[in-house]
N, C-alpha and C positions, 0 to 999 in steps of 0.2 A: 546843300541838298535842296531839291525842288520840292514842291508840295506845300500844303497848308499845315502849319504846326498846330498841335492841339495843346491847350493849356487849361487845366481845371483848377489851378490853385492847389496849395498844399493841403492835403486831407490828413488830419491826425490819425486816421485809421490805417494809413499805409506806412510802411517802413520808410526810412530816409532814402534807401536806394531806389525803391519803387517810385517814390515821389520825385526824386531828381530825374530818373529815367523818363517819367511821364512829362516833367516840366521841360525837358531838354528838346532841342530841335530834332532829336533822334526819333521821336515818336511823331508819326505823321498820319494823316488820313489816307495817304497813298501807301498801302502795305507793300506794294511792289518795289518800293525804294530799298528794301532790305533783302539781303540774302540771309544772314544771321548776325544781328548786332551783338556786340560783345562788350562786357563790362570788365575792366581791369581793376583788381583790388590789391593795393599795396599793403604789406605788413612789415614790421620792423623786427628783424632777428638780431639786432645789435643790443648792447647793454645787458639788462637783466634777461631779455629774451634769449640772448646768445649764451649767457652763463648757465641758465637752467636747461638750455636745449629745448625749451618749451615749444617754440614755433616750428621745430623740425620734427616733432613727434607726429606720426600719422593721425592719431586721434584728434590732436589739436588742429592740425591743418584741415581735417574733415569738418570739425565744428566751425572753424572760421569760414570755410567755403560754404558750409551748410546754411549758415545764416543768410549769406548773400543769395544763395540759390533759392532759399525759402521766399525771399522778397521777390525774386524773379518769378517763381511759381505762382505767388499771389497775383502778380501783375498779369501773367498769362491767363490764369483762371478767370479773372474778372474781365479783362479786355479782349481775350481771344484774338490776338493780333494776327495770326496766320503766319508767323515766323518764329523761329527758335532764338532765344536769347542765351548766349554763352557767358560764363563767368570764369575768368582766369585770375591767377594770383602770382605775386612775386615778392621777394624780400628786398627792400631798398637799402638795407643795412645801415640806415641812418646817414647815408651819404648822398649828397645832391647829385654828383656825377653819375652814380649808379642808377638813381631814380630817373634822372632825365634821359639817360641812355636807354633804360628799359621802357620808359614811356614812348620814346621815339620808335623803338623797335615794335612795341605793341601797335602803335598807330600805323606805321609804315608797312609792316609785314604780316601782322597777325589779325588785322581787322578789328582792333579794339576801337570802340566808339566813345566810351566814357571811362574815366578812371575815378576811383573813390578811395577813401580811407588813407589819405596821406596825413599822418598825425603830426609829424615834425614840421615846424614852420619853414625852415630852410628848404626842406624837401618839397613842401607844398609850393613854394615860390618857384623852384626850379621846374617842377612838373607843370605849373601854371603857364610858364613861358613856352614850353614845348607844346602844350595844349592849344595855346593861342596861335602859335605858328602853324599848327596842323588843323586848326579850325574844328576842334573836337570839344568835348565837355569834361570838366574836372569838378568833382564835388569834394570840397575839403570838409572833413568831419571832425577834426580834432586840433588842428593847428590854430593858433589864436593871434598871430601877429597882425597888427593893424595894417601893415604893408600890403597884405593880401587884398584888402578892399579899399586901400587908399593909393599909395604911390604906384603900386603894380596892379591896380584893379584891371580886370579883364572881363569882357563880355562872355567869355567861355568858362569862367570859374564861378562856382556857387560856393559861398562860405555858409555852410549849413548850420554850424553850431554857434560859437561865441567868438568874441575877440577881446583882447586885453583892455582896450579902451572902454568898451561898453560895460564890462564887469566892474572896473574900478570907478568909472564915472557914475554909473547908476547907484552903486553902494554909497559912495562919498556924498553924492547929491542928496540922496534920501536921508542919510544920517544928519547932515547939516540942516536940511529943511525941517527936520523934526526938532531942531533947536540944540542938538548935541554939538558942543564946541570942542570937546576932547574925546578922542576915541583912538583905538589902536588896532592894527592888523595883527 
């Protein structure tokens, strides 16, 4: 995309989706670059979600989408960008092939510019590869594999939350620096 990207740094007053959207190359001083940018939001209907049917109930889907739409509404209210931001959702079923295929479809045919909420590490890695190929943006919010920001690091992927190395290393280092020689997880 042409244009001058705008970056203000992560502001703790904004939701993670708002912050990533603003951080990404999708937000530009040239508002005419957009028709209607779209954010894809994956959810997992496998495992306990499948067993309870929780993710397929209309009120739950409305709440899931509602949070993402509230973040978009906050962004639009403050920034007044002059374009509409759409939020779409899909169930990746905890399967890498389903997630990668849906991400590709979103990017190629539905105009999705950014994907978020890929919780499973394998799914995040699969979607990250598609995102890099399509030169779009992925914000990983729950997957914690160090592979995301090491071996398969991508300039198109934002690891927003945590990773397994940082959690284990920071805790272990802090405990041993305090002189504790024996401790258990």
